[in-house]
N, C-alpha and C positions, 0 to 999 in steps of 0.2 A: 668349561664347567661341567660339574658330574651333574648330575638328580639329589644328590644329600648338599651343594655348596647349596642349593637355589634354594632349601629346606631350610639353609641356617643364612640362611642371605642377609642381611635386614635392610632394613630403609628407611632413615631415620628414627631408630629404636623400633621399629615395628620388622618381621620377617614380612617378606614376599607371598607368602603360602598362607599368613593371616589377613592382611589385604587383599589379597584372593578371591578368599573364602567368605569377606566381610560382603566385598561388592556381587559375588553370587547370591548368599543369603538377600542380598536388601533387591537384587532382580527381579528372585523370586520372590517376596513377599512386595515387590511393588503389582509382581502381574496377579497371584491371589488376590488380591486386592480392588485390581481390576475388573476381573475374573468378575468377582461376587455384586458388582456393582453394577455391573454389565446384567448380569443374571438380574439380579435385582429388579433392574425396569422392563426387563424383560414377562417377570414371572407381575409387577404388574399389568402393563399394557395387555399378558393374556387375560387378566382376572379382569380388568375392565370389559374388554371384548365378551372376552365371558354371559360379564354384565345386559352386552347391549342383547345377545343376542337370546335372554330369556324377561328380558324384555319386550323383543320383538315375538315372541312368542308367547308372551300373556299377548297383546295387542292384535295378536292373530287370531287367538280364542275367541278372544270377545267379536271381531271381525265375521267372524267365523258362526258366533250366537246370531250377531244381526242379521245376517245373510240367512242363517234359519228361519228365520222372526221373520221378516219379512218378504220369504219365500212362501208362507206356510197359506196352505189351497182357502184353508177357512176366509182369512186375513184379506186373499184375494180377492176368493166369492164376494165376500161384502159391501168391495171396494169393486168391482161389475153393478155389482143390484144397486152402490149409494151414486154411480155416473149410468144407469141405466143402458152398461153394453146386454148385447147381445150376442149368442154361439154365431161364427162367422156362418151364412148360407149355404148352402153345399153345391151350391150354382152360383158360385163367386170366386171357391173350390178350384184353382187348375192347375197342370201341370208344369215342369218348368221348359219341359218346349214349345209347352202353348201361352208362352209372354211373346214371346214375337210376334203372333197372330193378334194380341189383345192391343200390345203396342202399335201395330197396325191401322187395326179397327176403333182409335181413339180417335173420337172428335176433337179438332181441333177449332178453340173458342173462335167467334165468328166473329165479335166486338171485342175489340180491346175493350179495358176495364179506368173508367176517368176518374182524373181525383178530385174529390170532396172542392171547389169554388172554393176559395180564398182571400180575404180582403188584406188592400196592400197590407192594410196595421198591422194586422194577424204574423206576419208573415215577416213587416222587418222587427215586428213585438221577440217570435222566434226566432231568428238569429243575432239578436240586443245580446250583446255580451251579460255575464250575469251581474249582481252590484254588486261594487266594492265597498270596505265597509268606512265607513264620516270619516273614522283616525287616519285611514292607509288614503282621503282620493284627496284629491292634486288639485289642491284650490285653482278656482279659476281666470286667468288671467286677466290685469287692474281695467276694465273701461280704457278708449281712447279718450283723449283729451280733448272737448270742445272746437269746432271751427273756432276760426278768433274771424271778425272782422277788418277787413285791410282797412290802414288804417287814412285820412286824406293824408296830401303833401304838406304839409308848411309851411 
């Protein structure tokens, strides 16, 4: 069969070339549609991530402004005055090398600190479970029946 015969051959009234061209055209249309669909999804994801980045930038700027406010020297000085804090005395400042000597000279506590005596009722109250609402409480079991007196034989 020659190439000219292939172009002129008909299958059910359609030339083979037309059927092949239609198949290629449908494949191209489907490919372009899928490519545009995937590109649209990617574009949406990119815009969503860019929005998140912008939101995080705003949050970062707010946190930096808060840190700047909290670190203001006037504010820290006012808080120190309110809490009666004083500057560190020069005799309390040491170098890193002298820290070991300070740790060696440190006095150990002589007597252990004893806990305050607690009454048994207070200890039991501290260990008691939390109160349960009345509607969720389990009803108490019924009282046992009274003992019956033995009957005399007849």
